[in-house]
PDB file as gemmi writes it, atoms N, CA and C in Angstrom:
CRYST1    1.000    1.000    1.000  90.00  90.00  90.00 P 1                      
ATOM      1  N   HIS A   1      27.100 125.295  15.706  1.00  0.00           N  
ATOM      2  CA  HIS A   1      28.519 125.566  15.712  1.00  0.00           C  
ATOM      3  C   HIS A   1      28.996 125.626  17.159  1.00  0.00           C  
ATOM      4  N   LYS A   2      29.946 124.742  17.500  1.00  0.00           N  
ATOM      5  CA  LYS A   2      30.493 124.707  18.856  1.00  0.00           C  
ATOM      6  C   LYS A   2      31.617 125.728  18.997  1.00  0.00           C  
ATOM      7  N   PRO A   3      31.742 126.330  20.161  1.00  0.00           N  
ATOM      8  CA  PRO A   3      32.859 127.271  20.356  1.00  0.00           C  
ATOM      9  C   PRO A   3      34.194 126.539  20.325  1.00  0.00           C  
ATOM     10  N   ASN A   4      35.228 127.260  19.936  1.00  0.00           N  
ATOM     11  CA  ASN A   4      36.568 126.697  19.884  1.00  0.00           C  
ATOM     12  C   ASN A   4      37.053 126.420  21.308  1.00  0.00           C  
ATOM     13  N   ARG A   5      37.394 125.172  21.583  1.00  0.00           N  
ATOM     14  CA  ARG A   5      37.858 124.805  22.925  1.00  0.00           C  
ATOM     15  C   ARG A   5      39.382 124.680  23.008  1.00  0.00           C  
ATOM     16  N   ALA A   6      40.046 124.860  21.897  1.00  0.00           N  
ATOM     17  CA  ALA A   6      41.504 124.846  21.911  1.00  0.00           C  
ATOM     18  C   ALA A   6      41.985 126.185  22.443  1.00  0.00           C  
ATOM     19  N   THR A   7      42.831 126.146  23.459  1.00  0.00           N  
ATOM     20  CA  THR A   7      43.248 127.393  24.110  1.00  0.00           C  
ATOM     21  C   THR A   7      44.767 127.497  24.225  1.00  0.00           C  
ATOM     22  N   PRO A   8      45.437 127.779  23.101  1.00  0.00           N  
ATOM     23  CA  PRO A   8      46.886 127.991  23.198  1.00  0.00           C  
ATOM     24  C   PRO A   8      47.169 129.259  23.977  1.00  0.00           C  
ATOM     25  N   ASP A   9      48.390 129.374  24.471  1.00  0.00           N  
ATOM     26  CA  ASP A   9      48.776 130.554  25.247  1.00  0.00           C  
ATOM     27  C   ASP A   9      48.936 131.795  24.375  1.00  0.00           C  
ATOM     28  N   ILE A  10      49.454 131.616  23.157  1.00  0.00           N  
ATOM     29  CA  ILE A  10      49.726 132.762  22.273  1.00  0.00           C  
ATOM     30  C   ILE A  10      49.305 132.405  20.852  1.00  0.00           C  
ATOM     31  N   VAL A  11      48.596 133.318  20.213  1.00  0.00           N  
ATOM     32  CA  VAL A  11      48.253 133.180  18.795  1.00  0.00           C  
ATOM     33  C   VAL A  11      48.724 134.451  18.100  1.00  0.00           C  
ATOM     34  N   VAL A  12      49.642 134.307  17.153  1.00  0.00           N  
ATOM     35  CA  VAL A  12      50.179 135.443  16.409  1.00  0.00           C  
ATOM     36  C   VAL A  12      49.504 135.464  15.048  1.00  0.00           C  
ATOM     37  N   ARG A  13      48.869 136.590  14.729  1.00  0.00           N  
ATOM     38  CA  ARG A  13      48.195 136.757  13.442  1.00  0.00           C  
ATOM     39  C   ARG A  13      48.797 137.940  12.699  1.00  0.00           C  
ATOM     40  N   ARG A  14      48.575 137.968  11.393  1.00  0.00           N  
ATOM     41  CA  ARG A  14      49.018 139.099  10.586  1.00  0.00           C  
ATOM     42  C   ARG A  14      48.188 140.330  10.927  1.00  0.00           C  
ATOM     43  N   ALA A  15      48.812 141.470  10.849  1.00  0.00           N  
ATOM     44  CA  ALA A  15      48.110 142.726  11.115  1.00  0.00           C  
ATOM     45  C   ALA A  15      47.023 142.983  10.079  1.00  0.00           C  
ATOM     46  N   THR A  16      47.130 142.364   8.905  1.00  0.00           N  
ATOM     47  CA  THR A  16      46.161 142.578   7.838  1.00  0.00           C  
ATOM     48  C   THR A  16      44.848 141.848   8.103  1.00  0.00           C  
ATOM     49  N   GLY A  17      44.794 141.061   9.180  1.00  0.00           N  
ATOM     50  CA  GLY A  17      43.574 140.333   9.479  1.00  0.00           C  
ATOM     51  C   GLY A  17      43.440 139.060   8.655  1.00  0.00           C  
ATOM     52  N   HIS A  18      44.532 138.624   8.048  1.00  0.00           N  
ATOM     53  CA  HIS A  18      44.525 137.374   7.288  1.00  0.00           C  
ATOM     54  C   HIS A  18      43.977 136.274   8.185  1.00  0.00           C  
ATOM     55  N   PRO A  19      43.083 135.425   7.676  1.00  0.00           N  
ATOM     56  CA  PRO A  19      42.411 134.461   8.548  1.00  0.00           C  
ATOM     57  C   PRO A  19      43.309 133.379   9.153  1.00  0.00           C  
ATOM     58  N   THR A  20      44.445 133.097   8.553  1.00  0.00           N  
ATOM     59  CA  THR A  20      45.310 132.074   9.127  1.00  0.00           C  
ATOM     60  C   THR A  20      46.222 132.688  10.177  1.00  0.00           C  
ATOM     61  N   SER A  21      46.630 131.876  11.120  1.00  0.00           N  
ATOM     62  CA  SER A  21      47.537 132.323  12.171  1.00  0.00           C  
ATOM     63  C   SER A  21      48.971 132.121  11.699  1.00  0.00           C  
ATOM     64  N   GLU A  22      49.841 133.057  12.025  1.00  0.00           N  
ATOM     65  CA  GLU A  22      51.246 132.935  11.673  1.00  0.00           C  
ATOM     66  C   GLU A  22      51.972 131.960  12.596  1.00  0.00           C  
ATOM     67  N   PHE A  23      51.590 131.963  13.855  1.00  0.00           N  
ATOM     68  CA  PHE A  23      52.254 131.118  14.845  1.00  0.00           C  
ATOM     69  C   PHE A  23      51.281 130.855  15.980  1.00  0.00           C  
ATOM     70  N   VAL A  24      51.209 129.632  16.429  1.00  0.00           N  
ATOM     71  CA  VAL A  24      50.433 129.284  17.623  1.00  0.00           C  
ATOM     72  C   VAL A  24      51.436 128.706  18.608  1.00  0.00           C  
ATOM     73  N   ILE A  25      51.457 129.251  19.820  1.00  0.00           N  
ATOM     74  CA  ILE A  25      52.490 128.898  20.791  1.00  0.00           C  
ATOM     75  C   ILE A  25      51.854 128.481  22.107  1.00  0.00           C  
ATOM     76  N   ASP A  26      52.405 127.426  22.676  1.00  0.00           N  
ATOM     77  CA  ASP A  26      51.997 127.011  24.014  1.00  0.00           C  
ATOM     78  C   ASP A  26      53.221 127.074  24.921  1.00  0.00           C  
ATOM     79  N   ALA A  27      53.077 127.758  26.031  1.00  0.00           N  
ATOM     80  CA  ALA A  27      54.187 127.918  26.975  1.00  0.00           C  
ATOM     81  C   ALA A  27      54.238 126.740  27.932  1.00  0.00           C  
ATOM     82  N   LYS A  28      55.430 126.261  28.141  1.00  0.00           N  
ATOM     83  CA  LYS A  28      55.683 125.183  29.102  1.00  0.00           C  
ATOM     84  C   LYS A  28      56.647 125.741  30.144  1.00  0.00           C  
ATOM     85  N   TYR A  29      56.270 125.629  31.376  1.00  0.00           N  
ATOM     86  CA  TYR A  29      57.085 126.233  32.436  1.00  0.00           C  
ATOM     87  C   TYR A  29      58.045 125.246  33.075  1.00  0.00           C  
ATOM     88  N   LYS A  30      58.069 124.039  32.536  1.00  0.00           N  
ATOM     89  CA  LYS A  30      59.028 123.046  33.010  1.00  0.00           C  
ATOM     90  C   LYS A  30      60.270 123.128  32.133  1.00  0.00           C  
ATOM     91  N   PRO A  31      61.436 122.954  32.701  1.00  0.00           N  
ATOM     92  CA  PRO A  31      62.651 122.963  31.876  1.00  0.00           C  
ATOM     93  C   PRO A  31      62.633 121.801  30.881  1.00  0.00           C  
ATOM     94  N   LEU A  32      63.100 122.057  29.683  1.00  0.00           N  
ATOM     95  CA  LEU A  32      63.175 121.030  28.655  1.00  0.00           C  
ATOM     96  C   LEU A  32      64.429 120.198  28.900  1.00  0.00           C  
ATOM     97  N   GLN A  33      64.271 118.900  28.967  1.00  0.00           N  
ATOM     98  CA  GLN A  33      65.421 118.030  29.185  1.00  0.00           C  
ATOM     99  C   GLN A  33      66.207 117.846  27.889  1.00  0.00           C  
ATOM    100  N   ARG A  34      65.678 117.086  26.952  1.00  0.00           N  
ATOM    101  CA  ARG A  34      66.364 116.883  25.677  1.00  0.00           C  
ATOM    102  C   ARG A  34      65.463 117.279  24.515  1.00  0.00           C  
ATOM    103  N   HIS A  35      64.285 116.679  24.485  1.00  0.00           N  
ATOM    104  CA  HIS A  35      63.328 116.917  23.407  1.00  0.00           C  
ATOM    105  C   HIS A  35      61.956 117.154  24.020  1.00  0.00           C  
ATOM    106  N   PRO A  36      61.105 117.892  23.309  1.00  0.00           N  
ATOM    107  CA  PRO A  36      59.743 118.083  23.826  1.00  0.00           C  
ATOM    108  C   PRO A  36      59.018 116.743  23.962  1.00  0.00           C  
ATOM    109  N   ASP A  37      58.156 116.649  24.968  1.00  0.00           N  
ATOM    110  CA  ASP A  37      57.344 115.450  25.152  1.00  0.00           C  
ATOM    111  C   ASP A  37      56.415 115.281  23.965  1.00  0.00           C  
ATOM    112  N   ARG A  38      56.157 114.034  23.600  1.00  0.00           N  
ATOM    113  CA  ARG A  38      55.261 113.761  22.477  1.00  0.00           C  
ATOM    114  C   ARG A  38      53.871 114.349  22.743  1.00  0.00           C  
ATOM    115  N   ASP A  39      53.395 114.284  23.971  1.00  0.00           N  
ATOM    116  CA  ASP A  39      52.082 114.851  24.298  1.00  0.00           C  
ATOM    117  C   ASP A  39      52.055 116.359  24.037  1.00  0.00           C  
ATOM    118  N   ASP A  40      53.144 117.052  24.348  1.00  0.00           N  
ATOM    119  CA  ASP A  40      53.219 118.488  24.103  1.00  0.00           C  
ATOM    120  C   ASP A  40      53.209 118.788  22.603  1.00  0.00           C  
ATOM    121  N   ILE A  41      53.946 117.986  21.837  1.00  0.00           N  
ATOM    122  CA  ILE A  41      53.954 118.159  20.380  1.00  0.00           C  
ATOM    123  C   ILE A  41      52.557 117.911  19.820  1.00  0.00           C  
ATOM    124  N   ASN A  42      51.916 116.833  20.262  1.00  0.00           N  
ATOM    125  CA  ASN A  42      50.558 116.545  19.797  1.00  0.00           C  
ATOM    126  C   ASN A  42      49.618 117.705  20.109  1.00  0.00           C  
ATOM    127  N   GLN A  43      49.763 118.283  21.284  1.00  0.00           N  
ATOM    128  CA  GLN A  43      48.912 119.397  21.703  1.00  0.00           C  
ATOM    129  C   GLN A  43      49.053 120.586  20.752  1.00  0.00           C  
ATOM    130  N   VAL A  44      50.275 120.985  20.413  1.00  0.00           N  
ATOM    131  CA  VAL A  44      50.430 122.149  19.541  1.00  0.00           C  
ATOM    132  C   VAL A  44      50.048 121.828  18.096  1.00  0.00           C  
ATOM    133  N   ILE A  45      50.179 120.584  17.682  1.00  0.00           N  
ATOM    134  CA  ILE A  45      49.725 120.203  16.339  1.00  0.00           C  
ATOM    135  C   ILE A  45      48.216 120.392  16.250  1.00  0.00           C  
ATOM    136  N   VAL A  46      47.493 119.966  17.277  1.00  0.00           N  
ATOM    137  CA  VAL A  46      46.042 120.171  17.300  1.00  0.00           C  
ATOM    138  C   VAL A  46      45.731 121.669  17.262  1.00  0.00           C  
ATOM    139  N   TYR A  47      46.461 122.460  18.044  1.00  0.00           N  
ATOM    140  CA  TYR A  47      46.260 123.912  18.008  1.00  0.00           C  
ATOM    141  C   TYR A  47      46.481 124.453  16.593  1.00  0.00           C  
ATOM    142  N   GLY A  48      47.526 123.982  15.941  1.00  0.00           N  
ATOM    143  CA  GLY A  48      47.808 124.417  14.578  1.00  0.00           C  
ATOM    144  C   GLY A  48      46.669 124.080  13.627  1.00  0.00           C  
ATOM    145  N   LEU A  49      46.123 122.886  13.767  1.00  0.00           N  
ATOM    146  CA  LEU A  49      45.001 122.490  12.914  1.00  0.00           C  
ATOM    147  C   LEU A  49      43.762 123.336  13.194  1.00  0.00           C  
ATOM    148  N   VAL A  50      43.459 123.548  14.469  1.00  0.00           N  
ATOM    149  CA  VAL A  50      42.277 124.324  14.842  1.00  0.00           C  
ATOM    150  C   VAL A  50      42.407 125.782  14.394  1.00  0.00           C  
ATOM    151  N   TYR A  51      43.599 126.359  14.536  1.00  0.00           N  
ATOM    152  CA  TYR A  51      43.812 127.765  14.206  1.00  0.00           C  
ATOM    153  C   TYR A  51      44.322 127.977  12.782  1.00  0.00           C  
ATOM    154  N   ASP A  52      44.354 126.915  11.989  1.00  0.00           N  
ATOM    155  CA  ASP A  52      44.806 126.984  10.606  1.00  0.00           C  
ATOM    156  C   ASP A  52      46.181 127.623  10.503  1.00  0.00           C  
ATOM    157  N   SER A  53      47.095 127.159  11.329  1.00  0.00           N  
ATOM    158  CA  SER A  53      48.455 127.686  11.360  1.00  0.00           C  
ATOM    159  C   SER A  53      49.436 126.651  10.824  1.00  0.00           C  
ATOM    160  N   ARG A  54      50.347 127.089  10.015  1.00  0.00           N  
ATOM    161  CA  ARG A  54      51.392 126.208   9.484  1.00  0.00           C  
ATOM    162  C   ARG A  54      52.634 126.193  10.384  1.00  0.00           C  
ATOM    163  N   ARG A  55      52.614 127.015  11.453  1.00  0.00           N  
ATOM    164  CA  ARG A  55      53.741 127.073  12.384  1.00  0.00           C  
ATOM    165  C   ARG A  55      53.225 127.032  13.807  1.00  0.00           C  
ATOM    166  N   VAL A  56      53.804 126.137  14.584  1.00  0.00           N  
ATOM    167  CA  VAL A  56      53.444 126.042  15.999  1.00  0.00           C  
ATOM    168  C   VAL A  56      54.725 125.995  16.813  1.00  0.00           C  
ATOM    169  N   GLY A  57      54.622 126.417  18.064  1.00  0.00           N  
ATOM    170  CA  GLY A  57      55.813 126.428  18.898  1.00  0.00           C  
ATOM    171  C   GLY A  57      55.520 126.022  20.323  1.00  0.00           C  
ATOM    172  N   LEU A  58      56.518 125.436  20.921  1.00  0.00           N  
ATOM    173  CA  LEU A  58      56.508 125.123  22.352  1.00  0.00           C  
ATOM    174  C   LEU A  58      57.559 126.018  22.988  1.00  0.00           C  
ATOM    175  N   ALA A  59      57.131 126.856  23.923  1.00  0.00           N  
ATOM    176  CA  ALA A  59      58.042 127.801  24.569  1.00  0.00           C  
ATOM    177  C   ALA A  59      58.476 127.259  25.920  1.00  0.00           C  
ATOM    178  N   TYR A  60      59.777 127.269  26.150  1.00  0.00           N  
ATOM    179  CA  TYR A  60      60.370 126.752  27.380  1.00  0.00           C  
ATOM    180  C   TYR A  60      61.298 127.794  27.987  1.00  0.00           C  
ATOM    181  N   PRO A  61      61.602 127.648  29.277  1.00  0.00           N  
ATOM    182  CA  PRO A  61      62.649 128.499  29.853  1.00  0.00           C  
ATOM    183  C   PRO A  61      63.978 128.202  29.150  1.00  0.00           C  
ATOM    184  N   ARG A  62      64.720 129.243  28.838  1.00  0.00           N  
ATOM    185  CA  ARG A  62      66.012 129.088  28.158  1.00  0.00           C  
ATOM    186  C   ARG A  62      67.042 128.562  29.148  1.00  0.00           C  
ATOM    187  N   ARG A  63      67.829 127.579  28.695  1.00  0.00           N  
ATOM    188  CA  ARG A  63      68.805 126.935  29.576  1.00  0.00           C  
ATOM    189  C   ARG A  63      70.130 127.664  29.648  1.00  0.00           C  
ATOM    190  N   GLY A  64      70.481 128.405  28.619  1.00  0.00           N  
ATOM    191  CA  GLY A  64      71.760 129.107  28.627  1.00  0.00           C  
ATOM    192  C   GLY A  64      71.902 129.980  27.406  1.00  0.00           C  
ATOM    193  N   PRO A  65      72.926 130.851  27.395  1.00  0.00           N  
ATOM    194  CA  PRO A  65      73.082 131.811  26.307  1.00  0.00           C  
ATOM    195  C   PRO A  65      73.383 131.173  24.952  1.00  0.00           C  
ATOM    196  N   SER A  66      73.904 129.953  24.940  1.00  0.00           N  
ATOM    197  CA  SER A  66      74.224 129.321  23.658  1.00  0.00           C  
ATOM    198  C   SER A  66      73.016 128.617  23.033  1.00  0.00           C  
ATOM    199  N   GLU A  67      71.939 128.464  23.800  1.00  0.00           N  
ATOM    200  CA  GLU A  67      70.744 127.804  23.259  1.00  0.00           C  
ATOM    201  C   GLU A  67      70.033 128.740  22.287  1.00  0.00           C  
ATOM    202  N   PRO A  68      69.676 128.249  21.095  1.00  0.00           N  
ATOM    203  CA  PRO A  68      68.959 129.109  20.141  1.00  0.00           C  
ATOM    204  C   PRO A  68      67.620 129.566  20.716  1.00  0.00           C  
ATOM    205  N   ILE A  69      67.216 130.781  20.379  1.00  0.00           N  
ATOM    206  CA  ILE A  69      65.930 131.288  20.855  1.00  0.00           C  
ATOM    207  C   ILE A  69      64.793 130.583  20.135  1.00  0.00           C  
ATOM    208  N   VAL A  70      64.911 130.430  18.823  1.00  0.00           N  
ATOM    209  CA  VAL A  70      63.904 129.712  18.041  1.00  0.00           C  
ATOM    210  C   VAL A  70      64.622 128.663  17.213  1.00  0.00           C  
ATOM    211  N   GLU A  71      64.117 127.444  17.276  1.00  0.00           N  
ATOM    212  CA  GLU A  71      64.744 126.334  16.566  1.00  0.00           C  
ATOM    213  C   GLU A  71      63.664 125.417  15.999  1.00  0.00           C  
ATOM    214  N   LYS A  72      63.718 125.167  14.699  1.00  0.00           N  
ATOM    215  CA  LYS A  72      62.756 124.247  14.088  1.00  0.00           C  
ATOM    216  C   LYS A  72      63.126 122.830  14.498  1.00  0.00           C  
ATOM    217  N   ILE A  73      62.135 122.078  14.988  1.00  0.00           N  
ATOM    218  CA  ILE A  73      62.429 120.706  15.413  1.00  0.00           C  
ATOM    219  C   ILE A  73      61.797 119.663  14.499  1.00  0.00           C  
ATOM    220  N   GLY A  74      60.957 120.105  13.563  1.00  0.00           N  
ATOM    221  CA  GLY A  74      60.401 119.147  12.617  1.00  0.00           C  
ATOM    222  C   GLY A  74      59.126 119.644  11.965  1.00  0.00           C  
ATOM    223  N   THR A  75      58.570 118.798  11.100  1.00  0.00           N  
ATOM    224  CA  THR A  75      57.327 119.089  10.403  1.00  0.00           C  
ATOM    225  C   THR A  75      56.415 117.877  10.506  1.00  0.00           C  
ATOM    226  N   ILE A  76      55.167 118.116  10.887  1.00  0.00           N  
ATOM    227  CA  ILE A  76      54.170 117.062  11.003  1.00  0.00           C  
ATOM    228  C   ILE A  76      52.898 117.560  10.333  1.00  0.00           C  
ATOM    229  N   PHE A  77      52.351 116.770   9.404  1.00  0.00           N  
ATOM    230  CA  PHE A  77      51.124 117.156   8.700  1.00  0.00           C  
ATOM    231  C   PHE A  77      51.243 118.537   8.068  1.00  0.00           C  
ATOM    232  N   ASN A  78      52.397 118.843   7.506  1.00  0.00           N  
ATOM    233  CA  ASN A  78      52.646 120.134   6.864  1.00  0.00           C  
ATOM    234  C   ASN A  78      52.639 121.299   7.860  1.00  0.00           C  
ATOM    235  N   ILE A  79      52.768 120.995   9.138  1.00  0.00           N  
ATOM    236  CA  ILE A  79      52.851 122.016  10.182  1.00  0.00           C  
ATOM    237  C   ILE A  79      54.276 121.979  10.739  1.00  0.00           C  
ATOM    238  N   GLN A  80      54.936 123.125  10.684  1.00  0.00           N  
ATOM    239  CA  GLN A  80      56.297 123.229  11.197  1.00  0.00           C  
ATOM    240  C   GLN A  80      56.246 123.416  12.713  1.00  0.00           C  
ATOM    241  N   VAL A  81      57.046 122.626  13.415  1.00  0.00           N  
ATOM    242  CA  VAL A  81      57.068 122.661  14.876  1.00  0.00           C  
ATOM    243  C   VAL A  81      58.397 123.283  15.322  1.00  0.00           C  
ATOM    244  N   PHE A  82      58.294 124.293  16.195  1.00  0.00           N  
ATOM    245  CA  PHE A  82      59.467 125.007  16.682  1.00  0.00           C  
ATOM    246  C   PHE A  82      59.564 124.912  18.202  1.00  0.00           C  
ATOM    247  N   LYS A  83      60.807 124.969  18.672  1.00  0.00           N  
ATOM    248  CA  LYS A  83      61.078 125.120  20.099  1.00  0.00           C  
ATOM    249  C   LYS A  83      61.488 126.578  20.294  1.00  0.00           C  
ATOM    250  N   ILE A  84      60.891 127.219  21.268  1.00  0.00           N  
ATOM    251  CA  ILE A  84      61.175 128.622  21.560  1.00  0.00           C  
ATOM    252  C   ILE A  84      61.719 128.686  22.984  1.00  0.00           C  
ATOM    253  N   ALA A  85      62.819 129.395  23.158  1.00  0.00           N  
ATOM    254  CA  ALA A  85      63.448 129.472  24.477  1.00  0.00           C  
ATOM    255  C   ALA A  85      63.560 130.932  24.909  1.00  0.00           C  
ATOM    256  N   MET A  86      63.103 131.200  26.126  1.00  0.00           N  
ATOM    257  CA  MET A  86      63.171 132.566  26.668  1.00  0.00           C  
ATOM    258  C   MET A  86      63.879 132.527  28.021  1.00  0.00           C  
ATOM    259  N   HIS A  87      64.817 133.432  28.190  1.00  0.00           N  
ATOM    260  CA  HIS A  87      65.572 133.510  29.441  1.00  0.00           C  
ATOM    261  C   HIS A  87      64.726 134.237  30.481  1.00  0.00           C  
ATOM    262  N   LEU A  88      64.054 133.473  31.329  1.00  0.00           N  
ATOM    263  CA  LEU A  88      63.133 134.044  32.311  1.00  0.00           C  
ATOM    264  C   LEU A  88      63.853 134.778  33.440  1.00  0.00           C  
ATOM    265  N   GLY A  89      65.148 134.522  33.603  1.00  0.00           N  
ATOM    266  CA  GLY A  89      65.910 135.202  34.640  1.00  0.00           C  
ATOM    267  C   GLY A  89      66.679 136.411  34.129  1.00  0.00           C  
ATOM    268  N   ALA A  90      66.353 136.846  32.915  1.00  0.00           N  
ATOM    269  CA  ALA A  90      67.056 137.996  32.340  1.00  0.00           C  
ATOM    270  C   ALA A  90      66.830 139.248  33.192  1.00  0.00           C  
ATOM    271  N   VAL A  91      67.846 140.068  33.281  1.00  0.00           N  
ATOM    272  CA  VAL A  91      67.740 141.311  34.039  1.00  0.00           C  
ATOM    273  C   VAL A  91      66.680 142.220  33.408  1.00  0.00           C  
ATOM    274  N   ASP A  92      66.651 142.268  32.076  1.00  0.00           N  
ATOM    275  CA  ASP A  92      65.700 143.105  31.349  1.00  0.00           C  
ATOM    276  C   ASP A  92      64.748 142.198  30.564  1.00  0.00           C  
ATOM    277  N   LEU A  93      63.617 141.859  31.167  1.00  0.00           N  
ATOM    278  CA  LEU A  93      62.669 140.951  30.520  1.00  0.00           C  
ATOM    279  C   LEU A  93      62.051 141.552  29.263  1.00  0.00           C  
ATOM    280  N   ILE A  94      61.894 142.861  29.220  1.00  0.00           N  
ATOM    281  CA  ILE A  94      61.356 143.513  28.018  1.00  0.00           C  
ATOM    282  C   ILE A  94      62.309 143.292  26.847  1.00  0.00           C  
ATOM    283  N   GLU A  95      63.599 143.450  27.097  1.00  0.00           N  
ATOM    284  CA  GLU A  95      64.596 143.215  26.046  1.00  0.00           C  
ATOM    285  C   GLU A  95      64.595 141.739  25.636  1.00  0.00           C  
ATOM    286  N   GLU A  96      64.445 140.845  26.585  1.00  0.00           N  
ATOM    287  CA  GLU A  96      64.379 139.414  26.275  1.00  0.00           C  
ATOM    288  C   GLU A  96      63.159 139.121  25.402  1.00  0.00           C  
ATOM    289  N   GLU A  97      62.032 139.740  25.712  1.00  0.00           N  
ATOM    290  CA  GLU A  97      60.828 139.566  24.880  1.00  0.00           C  
ATOM    291  C   GLU A  97      61.080 140.067  23.463  1.00  0.00           C  
ATOM    292  N   ARG A  98      61.769 141.191  23.336  1.00  0.00           N  
ATOM    293  CA  ARG A  98      62.095 141.728  22.002  1.00  0.00           C  
ATOM    294  C   ARG A  98      62.936 140.733  21.207  1.00  0.00           C  
ATOM    295  N   LYS A  99      63.889 140.103  21.876  1.00  0.00           N  
ATOM    296  CA  LYS A  99      64.731 139.104  21.204  1.00  0.00           C  
ATOM    297  C   LYS A  99      63.891 137.931  20.708  1.00  0.00           C  
ATOM    298  N   VAL A 100      62.953 137.484  21.532  1.00  0.00           N  
ATOM    299  CA  VAL A 100      62.087 136.364  21.144  1.00  0.00           C  
ATOM    300  C   VAL A 100      61.210 136.763  19.960  1.00  0.00           C  
ATOM    301  N   VAL A 101      60.618 137.951  20.021  1.00  0.00           N  
ATOM    302  CA  VAL A 101      59.763 138.429  18.921  1.00  0.00           C  
ATOM    303  C   VAL A 101      60.570 138.540  17.634  1.00  0.00           C  
ATOM    304  N   ALA A 102      61.775 139.075  17.709  1.00  0.00           N  
ATOM    305  CA  ALA A 102      62.629 139.204  16.514  1.00  0.00           C  
ATOM    306  C   ALA A 102      62.981 137.831  15.950  1.00  0.00           C  
ATOM    307  N   ALA A 103      63.275 136.872  16.814  1.00  0.00           N  
ATOM    308  CA  ALA A 103      63.605 135.520  16.361  1.00  0.00           C  
ATOM    309  C   ALA A 103      62.388 134.842  15.725  1.00  0.00           C  
ATOM    310  N   LEU A 104      61.198 135.064  16.293  1.00  0.00           N  
ATOM    311  CA  LEU A 104      59.977 134.513  15.704  1.00  0.00           C  
ATOM    312  C   LEU A 104      59.712 135.139  14.336  1.00  0.00           C  
ATOM    313  N   ALA A 105      59.877 136.452  14.228  1.00  0.00           N  
ATOM    314  CA  ALA A 105      59.667 137.132  12.949  1.00  0.00           C  
ATOM    315  C   ALA A 105      60.632 136.600  11.898  1.00  0.00           C  
ATOM    316  N   SER A 106      61.856 136.372  12.299  1.00  0.00           N  
ATOM    317  CA  SER A 106      62.854 135.826  11.390  1.00  0.00           C  
ATOM    318  C   SER A 106      62.469 134.406  10.940  1.00  0.00           C  
ATOM    319  N   ALA A 107      61.993 133.597  11.877  1.00  0.00           N  
ATOM    320  CA  ALA A 107      61.571 132.231  11.539  1.00  0.00           C  
ATOM    321  C   ALA A 107      60.390 132.248  10.584  1.00  0.00           C  
ATOM    322  N   ILE A 108      59.443 133.151  10.794  1.00  0.00           N  
ATOM    323  CA  ILE A 108      58.296 133.261   9.895  1.00  0.00           C  
ATOM    324  C   ILE A 108      58.769 133.647   8.507  1.00  0.00           C  
ATOM    325  N   HIS A 109      59.629 134.659   8.436  1.00  0.00           N  
ATOM    326  CA  HIS A 109      60.132 135.150   7.146  1.00  0.00           C  
ATOM    327  C   HIS A 109      60.939 134.070   6.434  1.00  0.00           C  
ATOM    328  N   THR A 110      61.829 133.397   7.154  1.00  0.00           N  
ATOM    329  CA  THR A 110      62.681 132.364   6.572  1.00  0.00           C  
ATOM    330  C   THR A 110      61.852 131.201   6.049  1.00  0.00           C  
ATOM    331  N   GLN A 111      60.852 130.772   6.783  1.00  0.00           N  
ATOM    332  CA  GLN A 111      60.045 129.614   6.392  1.00  0.00           C  
ATOM    333  C   GLN A 111      59.085 129.930   5.251  1.00  0.00           C  
ATOM    334  N   GLN A 112      58.802 131.215   4.998  1.00  0.00           N  
ATOM    335  CA  GLN A 112      57.902 131.582   3.903  1.00  0.00           C  
ATOM    336  C   GLN A 112      58.614 131.545   2.566  1.00  0.00           C  
ATOM    337  N   GLN A 113      59.935 131.577   2.569  1.00  0.00           N  
ATOM    338  CA  GLN A 113      60.692 131.618   1.305  1.00  0.00           C  
ATOM    339  C   GLN A 113      60.894 130.229   0.755  1.00  0.00           C  
TER     340      GLN A 113                                                      
END                                                                             
């Protein structure tokens, strides 16, 4: 058995220890122009397959207050792909993190129904 070589930045799991991951996220520190690069999408799809996750996300710096924090951009191989935006220049980064976590929780809940 080879060790897992897939190394996403964030893996969100259920507190119950359920074996599947709720969300696998890779952070990108480059500003998003229009759409995520195909290579980036392919990367998180592989992470989703390796971590048995039905939801994957690419996190980018947020461009402005009107940009959604979490936005579904499509589904590939039954894996939902999301764009996540965080305002890195926020005065209160802890509050910004709370907003991102709340938006992710909402996306998980909405997609389960």
